[in-house]
KEROPA-846397 format. One record per residue (C-alpha): residue in three letters; x, y, z. Coordinates in steps of 0.1 Angstrom, whole numbers, plus 5000, padded with zeros to 4 digits. Layout:
<recs>
@type->ALA	u->X	v->Y	w->Z $
...
</recs>
This chain:
<recs>
@type->MET	u->9651	v->4546	w->5147 $
@type->SER	u->9680	v->4548	w->5125 $
@type->THR	u->9710	v->4572	w->5123 $
@type->ALA	u->9700	v->4584	w->5096 $
@type->ASP	u->9668	v->4592	w->5105 $
@type->LEU	u->9674	v->4609	w->5134 $
@type->SER	u->9700	v->4630	w->5118 $
@type->SER	u->9669	v->4647	w->5099 $
@type->LEU	u->9657	v->4655	w->5125 $
@type->PRO	u->9657	v->4686	w->5148 $
@type->GLU	u->9679	v->4679	w->5181 $
@type->VAL	u->9650	v->4685	w->5200 $
@type->ALA	u->9636	v->4662	w->5181 $
@type->ARG	u->9661	v->4638	w->5186 $
@type->LEU	u->9659	v->4641	w->5222 $
@type->PHE	u->9624	v->4635	w->5219 $
@type->ALA	u->9629	v->4600	w->5200 $
@type->ARG	u->9654	v->4586	w->5220 $
@type->LEU	u->9634	v->4589	w->5252 $
@type->CYS	u->9603	v->4575	w->5235 $
@type->GLU	u->9618	v->4544	w->5229 $
@type->ILE	u->9631	v->4536	w->5262 $
@type->PRO	u->9601	v->4522	w->5276 $
@type->SER	u->9583	v->4536	w->5308 $
@type->PRO	u->9553	v->4523	w->5319 $
@type->SER	u->9543	v->4535	w->5354 $
@type->GLY	u->9564	v->4517	w->5382 $
@type->ASP	u->9590	v->4514	w->5357 $
@type->GLU	u->9604	v->4545	w->5349 $
@type->GLY	u->9641	v->4544	w->5360 $
@type->ALA	u->9652	v->4540	w->5331 $
@type->THR	u->9643	v->4574	w->5315 $
@type->ALA	u->9647	v->4587	w->5350 $
@type->GLU	u->9682	v->4579	w->5348 $
@type->ALA	u->9686	v->4591	w->5307 $
@type->VAL	u->9670	v->4623	w->5321 $
@type->LEU	u->9695	v->4629	w->5350 $
@type->LEU	u->9726	v->4623	w->5327 $
@type->GLU	u->9707	v->4655	w->5309 $
@type->LEU	u->9708	v->4674	w->5337 $
@type->SER	u->9737	v->4669	w->5354 $
@type->ARG	u->9757	v->4677	w->5315 $
@type->LEU	u->9741	v->4707	w->5318 $
@type->GLY	u->9757	v->4716	w->5355 $
@type->ALA	u->9718	v->4711	w->5371 $
@type->GLU	u->9713	v->4711	w->5409 $
@type->ILE	u->9701	v->4679	w->5413 $
@type->THR	u->9679	v->4666	w->5443 $
@type->GLN	u->9658	v->4639	w->5449 $
@type->ASP	u->9629	v->4628	w->5473 $
@type->ASP	u->9621	v->4592	w->5484 $
@type->ALA	u->9593	v->4587	w->5461 $
@type->ALA	u->9606	v->4553	w->5450 $
@type->ALA	u->9604	v->4536	w->5482 $
@type->ALA	u->9579	v->4556	w->5497 $
@type->LEU	u->9554	v->4545	w->5467 $
@type->PRO	u->9540	v->4512	w->5464 $
@type->HIS	u->9555	v->4501	w->5421 $
@type->ALA	u->9566	v->4540	w->5420 $
@type->GLY	u->9599	v->4531	w->5397 $
@type->CYS	u->9619	v->4559	w->5406 $
@type->ASN	u->9619	v->4592	w->5423 $
@type->ASN	u->9608	v->4631	w->5419 $
@type->ILE	u->9638	v->4644	w->5404 $
@type->VAL	u->9642	v->4684	w->5406 $
@type->ALA	u->9668	v->4699	w->5387 $
@type->ARG	u->9678	v->4737	w->5398 $
@type->PHE	u->9693	v->4763	w->5378 $
@type->ALA	u->9704	v->4795	w->5403 $
@type->PRO	u->9695	v->4829	w->5386 $
@type->THR	u->9713	v->4851	w->5363 $
@type->THR	u->9690	v->4880	w->5369 $
@type->GLU	u->9664	v->4897	w->5386 $
@type->GLY	u->9625	v->4885	w->5386 $
@type->THR	u->9599	v->4857	w->5392 $
@type->PRO	u->9613	v->4820	w->5395 $
@type->ILE	u->9596	v->4793	w->5378 $
@type->MET	u->9591	v->4757	w->5377 $
@type->PHE	u->9585	v->4736	w->5347 $
@type->CYS	u->9572	v->4700	w->5351 $
@type->ALA	u->9564	v->4670	w->5334 $
@type->HIS	u->9560	v->4634	w->5344 $
@type->LEU	u->9584	v->4602	w->5330 $
@type->ASP	u->9556	v->4573	w->5330 $
@type->THR	u->9538	v->4562	w->5302 $
@type->VAL	u->9504	v->4540	w->5300 $
@type->PRO	u->9512	v->4504	w->5295 $
@type->VAL	u->9535	v->4497	w->5269 $
@type->LEU	u->9518	v->4469	w->5242 $
@type->GLY	u->9549	v->4466	w->5219 $
@type->PRO	u->9579	v->4475	w->5208 $
@type->ILE	u->9583	v->4510	w->5205 $
@type->GLU	u->9605	v->4529	w->5172 $
@type->VAL	u->9601	v->4560	w->5165 $
@type->VAL	u->9596	v->4570	w->5128 $
@type->GLN	u->9585	v->4601	w->5107 $
@type->GLU	u->9558	v->4603	w->5086 $
@type->GLY	u->9557	v->4634	w->5070 $
@type->GLU	u->9553	v->4665	w->5099 $
@type->TRP	u->9546	v->4637	w->5128 $
@type->LEU	u->9560	v->4611	w->5148 $
@type->THR	u->9548	v->4582	w->5155 $
@type->ASN	u->9558	v->4545	w->5166 $
@type->ARG	u->9562	v->4524	w->5138 $
@type->HIS	u->9543	v->4498	w->5158 $
@type->GLN	u->9512	v->4492	w->5171 $
@type->ALA	u->9521	v->4504	w->5202 $
@type->ILE	u->9521	v->4540	w->5222 $
@type->LEU	u->9549	v->4562	w->5213 $
@type->GLY	u->9552	v->4575	w->5247 $
@type->GLY	u->9547	v->4615	w->5236 $
@type->ASP	u->9526	v->4615	w->5268 $
@type->ASP	u->9543	v->4632	w->5282 $
@type->LYS	u->9579	v->4628	w->5271 $
@type->ALA	u->9572	v->4655	w->5247 $
@type->ALA	u->9578	v->4677	w->5275 $
@type->VAL	u->9598	v->4659	w->5292 $
@type->ALA	u->9625	v->4669	w->5259 $
@type->VAL	u->9608	v->4703	w->5253 $
@type->MET	u->9622	v->4708	w->5292 $
@type->LEU	u->9655	v->4697	w->5289 $
@type->HIS	u->9665	v->4710	w->5255 $
@type->ALA	u->9651	v->4747	w->5261 $
@type->LEU	u->9676	v->4750	w->5295 $
@type->ASP	u->9705	v->4731	w->5270 $
@type->ARG	u->9700	v->4766	w->5249 $
@type->VAL	u->9694	v->4789	w->5285 $
@type->VAL	u->9724	v->4771	w->5299 $
@type->HIS	u->9747	v->4772	w->5265 $
@type->GLU	u->9736	v->4808	w->5251 $
@type->GLY	u->9738	v->4824	w->5287 $
@type->ILE	u->9702	v->4833	w->5284 $
@type->PRO	u->9694	v->4852	w->5318 $
@type->HIS	u->9667	v->4838	w->5340 $
@type->ALA	u->9649	v->4844	w->5375 $
@type->GLY	u->9657	v->4814	w->5383 $
@type->ILE	u->9645	v->4780	w->5368 $
@type->GLU	u->9636	v->4744	w->5385 $
@type->LEU	u->9628	v->4714	w->5363 $
@type->VAL	u->9605	v->4691	w->5382 $
@type->PHE	u->9598	v->4651	w->5369 $
@type->THR	u->9575	v->4630	w->5386 $
@type->PRO	u->9569	v->4593	w->5382 $
@type->CYS	u->9535	v->4577	w->5386 $
@type->GLU	u->9512	v->4602	w->5369 $
@type->GLU	u->9492	v->4578	w->5350 $
@type->VAL	u->9482	v->4560	w->5373 $
@type->GLY	u->9466	v->4588	w->5398 $
@type->LEU	u->9497	v->4612	w->5401 $
@type->LYS	u->9508	v->4594	w->5427 $
@type->GLY	u->9541	v->4613	w->5426 $
@type->ALA	u->9530	v->4646	w->5423 $
@type->ALA	u->9506	v->4639	w->5454 $
@type->TYR	u->9533	v->4628	w->5474 $
@type->PHE	u->9562	v->4658	w->5462 $
@type->ASP	u->9565	v->4678	w->5489 $
@type->THR	u->9565	v->4716	w->5469 $
@type->SER	u->9575	v->4733	w->5501 $
@type->VAL	u->9615	v->4726	w->5486 $
@type->LEU	u->9608	v->4744	w->5454 $
@type->ARG	u->9617	v->4780	w->5453 $
@type->ALA	u->9598	v->4786	w->5420 $
@type->ALA	u->9565	v->4808	w->5423 $
@type->TYR	u->9547	v->4790	w->5403 $
@type->GLY	u->9553	v->4763	w->5378 $
@type->PHE	u->9540	v->4753	w->5344 $
@type->VAL	u->9530	v->4722	w->5329 $
@type->TYR	u->9529	v->4705	w->5296 $
@type->ASP	u->9509	v->4676	w->5298 $
@type->HIS	u->9477	v->4683	w->5276 $
@type->THR	u->9460	v->4673	w->5239 $
@type->GLY	u->9449	v->4700	w->5221 $
@type->GLU	u->9472	v->4724	w->5199 $
@type->LEU	u->9492	v->4751	w->5214 $
@type->GLY	u->9474	v->4777	w->5227 $
@type->GLY	u->9454	v->4757	w->5251 $
@type->ILE	u->9455	v->4768	w->5288 $
@type->VAL	u->9435	v->4745	w->5309 $
@type->THR	u->9419	v->4765	w->5339 $
@type->SER	u->9398	v->4741	w->5346 $
@type->ALA	u->9396	v->4698	w->5360 $
@type->PRO	u->9380	v->4677	w->5374 $
@type->THR	u->9375	v->4659	w->5405 $
@type->HIS	u->9379	v->4625	w->5402 $
@type->LYS	u->9364	v->4593	w->5420 $
@type->GLU	u->9369	v->4554	w->5415 $
@type->ILE	u->9345	v->4527	w->5425 $
@type->ALA	u->9347	v->4490	w->5433 $
@type->ALA	u->9321	v->4470	w->5437 $
@type->THR	u->9322	v->4436	w->5444 $
@type->PHE	u->9287	v->4409	w->5446 $
@type->ARG	u->9287	v->4382	w->5461 $
@type->GLY	u->9262	v->4352	w->5455 $
@type->VAL	u->9256	v->4318	w->5456 $
@type->ALA	u->9273	v->4290	w->5437 $
@type->ALA	u->9253	v->4263	w->5421 $
@type->HIS	u->9254	v->4237	w->5387 $
@type->ALA	u->9236	v->4262	w->5362 $
@type->GLY	u->9222	v->4227	w->5340 $
@type->ILE	u->9213	v->4210	w->5372 $
@type->GLN	u->9200	v->4233	w->5401 $
@type->PRO	u->9203	v->4268	w->5385 $
@type->GLU	u->9176	v->4279	w->5410 $
@type->GLN	u->9198	v->4271	w->5442 $
@type->GLY	u->9224	v->4297	w->5433 $
@type->ARG	u->9221	v->4335	w->5428 $
@type->SER	u->9241	v->4346	w->5404 $
@type->ALA	u->9268	v->4380	w->5413 $
@type->ILE	u->9273	v->4385	w->5370 $
@type->THR	u->9234	v->4388	w->5370 $
@type->ALA	u->9234	v->4412	w->5398 $
@type->ALA	u->9266	v->4437	w->5384 $
@type->SER	u->9250	v->4434	w->5349 $
@type->ARG	u->9213	v->4448	w->5363 $
@type->ALA	u->9232	v->4474	w->5387 $
@type->ILE	u->9252	v->4489	w->5353 $
@type->ALA	u->9222	v->4484	w->5330 $
@type->SER	u->9204	v->4509	w->5356 $
@type->MET	u->9229	v->4539	w->5362 $
@type->PRO	u->9235	v->4566	w->5339 $
@type->LEU	u->9271	v->4562	w->5320 $
@type->GLY	u->9292	v->4579	w->5293 $
@type->ARG	u->9283	v->4617	w->5291 $
@type->ILE	u->9261	v->4628	w->5320 $
@type->ASP	u->9266	v->4665	w->5311 $
@type->ASP	u->9296	v->4691	w->5300 $
@type->ALA	u->9310	v->4688	w->5332 $
@type->THR	u->9305	v->4651	w->5341 $
@type->THR	u->9310	v->4619	w->5328 $
@type->ALA	u->9311	v->4584	w->5343 $
@type->ASN	u->9324	v->4548	w->5327 $
@type->ILE	u->9323	v->4511	w->5339 $
@type->GLY	u->9356	v->4500	w->5336 $
@type->THR	u->9365	v->4464	w->5341 $
@type->ILE	u->9343	v->4436	w->5352 $
@type->ARG	u->9357	v->4400	w->5365 $
@type->GLY	u->9338	v->4377	w->5376 $
@type->GLY	u->9326	v->4336	w->5376 $
@type->SER	u->9346	v->4305	w->5372 $
@type->ALA	u->9326	v->4284	w->5347 $
@type->THR	u->9301	v->4284	w->5320 $
@type->ASN	u->9285	v->4258	w->5342 $
@type->VAL	u->9287	v->4274	w->5376 $
@type->VAL	u->9264	v->4299	w->5386 $
@type->ALA	u->9286	v->4330	w->5395 $
@type->GLU	u->9295	v->4335	w->5432 $
@type->GLU	u->9318	v->4367	w->5422 $
@type->CYS	u->9320	v->4396	w->5405 $
@type->ARG	u->9343	v->4426	w->5408 $
@type->ILE	u->9334	v->4460	w->5391 $
@type->THR	u->9357	v->4490	w->5387 $
@type->ALA	u->9341	v->4520	w->5379 $
@type->GLU	u->9349	v->4558	w->5378 $
@type->CYS	u->9332	v->4593	w->5379 $
@type->ARG	u->9344	v->4624	w->5372 $
@type->SER	u->9329	v->4661	w->5372 $
@type->ARG	u->9342	v->4700	w->5378 $
@type->ASP	u->9311	v->4706	w->5393 $
@type->ALA	u->9310	v->4694	w->5426 $
@type->ASP	u->9271	v->4689	w->5434 $
@type->ALA	u->9268	v->4671	w->5392 $
@type->LEU	u->9295	v->4648	w->5411 $
@type->ASP	u->9282	v->4638	w->5443 $
@type->ARG	u->9243	v->4632	w->5423 $
@type->GLN	u->9263	v->4613	w->5397 $
@type->LEU	u->9280	v->4591	w->5423 $
@type->THR	u->9248	v->4590	w->5445 $
@type->ALA	u->9230	v->4573	w->5414 $
@type->MET	u->9257	v->4549	w->5411 $
@type->LEU	u->9260	v->4537	w->5444 $
@type->ASP	u->9219	v->4538	w->5445 $
@type->ALA	u->9223	v->4512	w->5412 $
@type->PHE	u->9249	v->4486	w->5430 $
@type->ALA	u->9232	v->4490	w->5465 $
@type->TRP	u->9200	v->4481	w->5446 $
@type->ALA	u->9207	v->4453	w->5421 $
@type->GLY	u->9221	v->4433	w->5456 $
@type->THR	u->9192	v->4431	w->5466 $
@type->GLU	u->9164	v->4425	w->5438 $
@type->CYS	u->9192	v->4401	w->5431 $
@type->GLU	u->9197	v->4384	w->5467 $
@type->CYS	u->9237	v->4393	w->5464 $
@type->ASP	u->9258	v->4407	w->5494 $
@type->VAL	u->9275	v->4440	w->5480 $
@type->GLU	u->9307	v->4456	w->5493 $
@type->VAL	u->9313	v->4491	w->5476 $
@type->SER	u->9345	v->4514	w->5485 $
@type->VAL	u->9350	v->4548	w->5470 $
@type->ARG	u->9387	v->4567	w->5468 $
@type->ASP	u->9394	v->4599	w->5457 $
@type->HIS	u->9417	v->4597	w->5425 $
@type->PHE	u->9426	v->4636	w->5420 $
@type->THR	u->9403	v->4665	w->5432 $
@type->GLY	u->9397	v->4689	w->5404 $
@type->TYR	u->9403	v->4728	w->5403 $
@type->ALA	u->9399	v->4763	w->5392 $
@type->LEU	u->9419	v->4787	w->5380 $
@type->GLN	u->9405	v->4825	w->5372 $
@type->PRO	u->9419	v->4841	w->5338 $
@type->ASP	u->9441	v->4866	w->5361 $
@type->ASP	u->9459	v->4843	w->5380 $
@type->PRO	u->9497	v->4850	w->5375 $
@type->GLN	u->9507	v->4818	w->5358 $
@type->VAL	u->9477	v->4819	w->5332 $
@type->VAL	u->9484	v->4854	w->5328 $
@type->MET	u->9522	v->4847	w->5322 $
@type->ALA	u->9514	v->4814	w->5301 $
@type->ARG	u->9489	v->4837	w->5276 $
@type->GLN	u->9520	v->4866	w->5276 $
@type->ALA	u->9542	v->4840	w->5267 $
@type->LEU	u->9522	v->4821	w->5236 $
@type->GLU	u->9514	v->4859	w->5224 $
@type->ASP	u->9549	v->4864	w->5223 $
@type->CYS	u->9552	v->4829	w->5198 $
@type->GLY	u->9524	v->4841	w->5175 $
@type->ILE	u->9498	v->4813	w->5195 $
@type->GLU	u->9466	v->4828	w->5201 $
@type->PRO	u->9457	v->4815	w->5237 $
@type->ARG	u->9423	v->4799	w->5244 $
@type->LEU	u->9414	v->4787	w->5283 $
@type->VAL	u->9403	v->4752	w->5284 $
@type->ALA	u->9380	v->4733	w->5303 $
@type->SER	u->9392	v->4698	w->5312 $
@type->GLY	u->9382	v->4663	w->5313 $
@type->GLY	u->9415	v->4649	w->5323 $
@type->GLY	u->9439	v->4651	w->5348 $
@type->SER	u->9476	v->4664	w->5357 $
@type->ASP	u->9502	v->4665	w->5381 $
@type->VAL	u->9484	v->4702	w->5382 $
@type->ASN	u->9455	v->4688	w->5401 $
@type->ALA	u->9478	v->4676	w->5429 $
@type->PHE	u->9504	v->4706	w->5430 $
@type->ILE	u->9473	v->4728	w->5433 $
@type->LEU	u->9455	v->4706	w->5463 $
@type->ASN	u->9492	v->4711	w->5482 $
@type->GLY	u->9491	v->4749	w->5478 $
@type->PHE	u->9516	v->4756	w->5447 $
@type->PRO	u->9499	v->4779	w->5423 $
@type->SER	u->9502	v->4760	w->5384 $
@type->VAL	u->9486	v->4757	w->5351 $
@type->ASN	u->9491	v->4730	w->5328 $
@type->LEU	u->9493	v->4742	w->5287 $
@type->CYS	u->9484	v->4717	w->5262 $
@type->ASN	u->9518	v->4710	w->5239 $
@type->ALA	u->9499	v->4695	w->5203 $
@type->MET	u->9500	v->4659	w->5212 $
@type->VAL	u->9472	v->4636	w->5194 $
@type->GLU	u->9458	v->4603	w->5200 $
@type->VAL	u->9477	v->4598	w->5230 $
@type->HIS	u->9469	v->4560	w->5253 $
@type->THR	u->9467	v->4547	w->5219 $
@type->PRO	u->9489	v->4533	w->5185 $
@type->GLU	u->9476	v->4559	w->5169 $
@type->GLU	u->9495	v->4588	w->5193 $
@type->ARG	u->9516	v->4612	w->5174 $
@type->ILE	u->9530	v->4645	w->5176 $
@type->ARG	u->9543	v->4672	w->5149 $
@type->VAL	u->9581	v->4681	w->5148 $
@type->VAL	u->9575	v->4713	w->5144 $
@type->ASP	u->9551	v->4716	w->5177 $
@type->ILE	u->9579	v->4700	w->5196 $
@type->GLU	u->9600	v->4730	w->5183 $
@type->ARG	u->9572	v->4751	w->5191 $
@type->MET	u->9575	v->4742	w->5223 $
@type->VAL	u->9607	v->4754	w->5232 $
@type->ASP	u->9598	v->4788	w->5219 $
@type->VAL	u->9569	v->4790	w->5244 $
@type->THR	u->9594	v->4778	w->5273 $
@type->LEU	u->9621	v->4803	w->5263 $
@type->ALA	u->9591	v->4828	w->5260 $
@type->ILE	u->9579	v->4822	w->5297 $
@type->ILE	u->9612	v->4827	w->5313 $
@type->ALA	u->9617	v->4851	w->5291 $
@type->ARG	u->9584	v->4870	w->5304 $
@type->ALA	u->9595	v->4857	w->5346 $
@type->ARG	u->9628	v->4879	w->5341 $
@type->GLY	u->9621	v->4913	w->5356 $
@type->THR	u->9587	v->4905	w->5369 $
@type->ARG	u->9578	v->4900	w->5408 $
</recs>
């Protein structure tokens, strides 16, 4: 983005643009982490880091905690955003198109979740430099969220002094409060058949690709019900067109906010793999891994109440949202730390059409300051 273009934006939007233009796909978050640490140092935060970069395969930085000591009575709170993005398949140059910020090139913008990073940093800049009283604030920045919430899952929440936390990491108009999210299962299946010359002796072969295709064709996929989805992610197999495929590997997932529905869907997919292996006389190996664990919050949970009140203070109508995706909140709640995810108006995330309105970034700063105000004088 040109200097002239940057100068026309509000300060928080300029910070957002600078952060977006630092590529940080999962495992390569280091440069963005350094930029964030520089901002936190400038604000005089007490900064600590764990050893996530060494402990987690491919993590590009540690979990970062920035602490701001309380200046008044009330409930200490935490805000969190992740530093990584999905893979970056082209250059990132932030441009303004009307009310929107987007990428000039055919690649992601990185607003997921750098919009939240910029909002958190700018809100604390105002707290520090305007002397806004607060009951204690902690900022947490995590790596590897996009590949299984790995940073947040590793993070030791016992180091926090906050009573509960607020994460900004969901698409949708401002006002959305995510009160439920699914459990997500990852499935890996490998079919092994018998190779043979496809033109001379195909009868002697047993195609692993055929077995895989029959398994996929026989299982329920897509939108299963309001709470449940399933998908085949990748298929890899075979060596040449004239060889009956000896091996085929599949990755898949299913997720649901309903535990019974998830069990049924997972069983249906596993049964389909087993049936196809038998039908096609191929061996099949299947493994299942928990990607993240779901949760359900109640409308009267304190973090939900505080978020709703803060949104109302900003003239934004709150609404409760049931999500089909995960966030660091899944990991925090599993680890015993109460938190909530708020919609921050990101649009078309993970795609080249990703964008966010300048006014929504500014309004999320207002929401953050309203949460801080609500936390004062409450216990």
